[in-house]
Structures are given as structure tokens and as C-alpha cells.
N, C-alpha and C positions, 0 to 999 in steps of 0.2 A: 436479436443477435448481439453478442457481447464483443467488445474490443478489450485488449489487454495492454497495459502500460507498465513500464519500468522507469523509474526516475531516480538517478543519483542526486543526492543533496550535498553539495560541497559547503562545509562549514566547520567551525571549531567547537561547537557546543557539545560537550561530552555526553549529556543526557538526552540528546535528540537523535532520531534515527538518521542513518546516512543513505538509506535506499528505501524506496517505496514501490510496491507492486500493487496495481489496482485492476480489478475487473470492472468495466464500465458498461452501462446500459446504452441503448441507441442514442439517448439524450445526454450521454456522458456523465451520468450520476454513478457514483461508486456503489457497487453491489457487494463486493468483498475487497478487502485490503490487507496487505502484510507490510509491516514496518520492520526493517532490519537495523540493528544497532552495531556500533563499533566492535563489541565483543562477540558478534555473531548471533546473539539472541534475536528472537523474532516475536512480534506481537501481531496477531491477526484480529480482524474485526469483520462483521457481516451484519446483515439486517437482523440476525438472531442473537448475536453476542458481541461484547466488547472485551478488550484485554488491556488492563491498566488504563492509560490515557489514550489508547488507540481506538478510534471510532471512525465511522464513515464521515466523509465531508458533508458540509451543510449546503453546498452548491455544486453545480455541474463543473466538471474538470475541463479546463481550457484545452484547445487543440495543441498538438506538439509544438508548432512554431511559436505560439504565444508563450508556452512554458519555457521553451529554449531561449526566448528573448531575455530572460533573467539569467545572468551568468552563473548563479549559484545552483542552477538546475540543469541536468543532462538527461532529458527524456528520450525514450525509444519505445517503439511498438514491439511487443513480444507475442509469441503464440499462446494459445490456450494451454498447450502442453507445458510450456515453461511456467506459466502461472500456476497450474495445478501442482507441479512438482514443489514449488515454493510453498503453496498453500498447505500441502500435505505435511511438509516439514514443520511449518509454523503451528498447525493445529495439533500435531503430535506432541510437541514439546514447547509450549508457549512461554514467553518471558515471565508473564504473570498469570494467575488463574483467570479463566474465562468467566465473564459475568453475563448471564442471560438477560436479554432485553425483553421487557413486557412481562 
């Protein structure tokens, strides 16, 4: 069973994403991810492909209270439907070409 996370990233770095959506396994490893940039463009990643610098995390994602303890992050749980809507938009028109893994 998957869980879904949305996390606003509050910062002033022009080239970094400002919002991240993640599909997490039972052990909180990312299975799919979408990064959203200030200009509205999106970069998806999965176990099958990467997009530009967007790739799955190398360690399990902490629980929401731990993420929220850092004031630059505003995490929230979302539904599978919310994630799938963002995923469909990101994979239809990604910021950069998708690069197949393996």
C-alpha cells in the first residue's frame, strides 16, 4: 500500500523546485516523484525514468512531523487521486526529456 505526500519547499533558489509530490512505499521509499518549479513546469521521476536532475531519493522519506520540524518545508498527506492528477500532467509535458533507467 502506498502513501502520498505533498511538500512545499520555501526558499529563494530560482533553479530549485518549490513543491514536491511523492508516492511512498510502506517503508517510505519513493516510488514516483514530481518536482514543480516556480514557472509551473514539472519534472517526474520513477523507478523506470528520470527527468533532468529529478530522481528518486536515496533513502526513506521521514514522517511528516519530522519533515515539518524544518521551517523551510510544509508537508501534507494527499490522496492517490491528487497524486495521479499531478503525475499525469508531469508525464504529459515534462520540463526536460525523460531518460530511461537501465
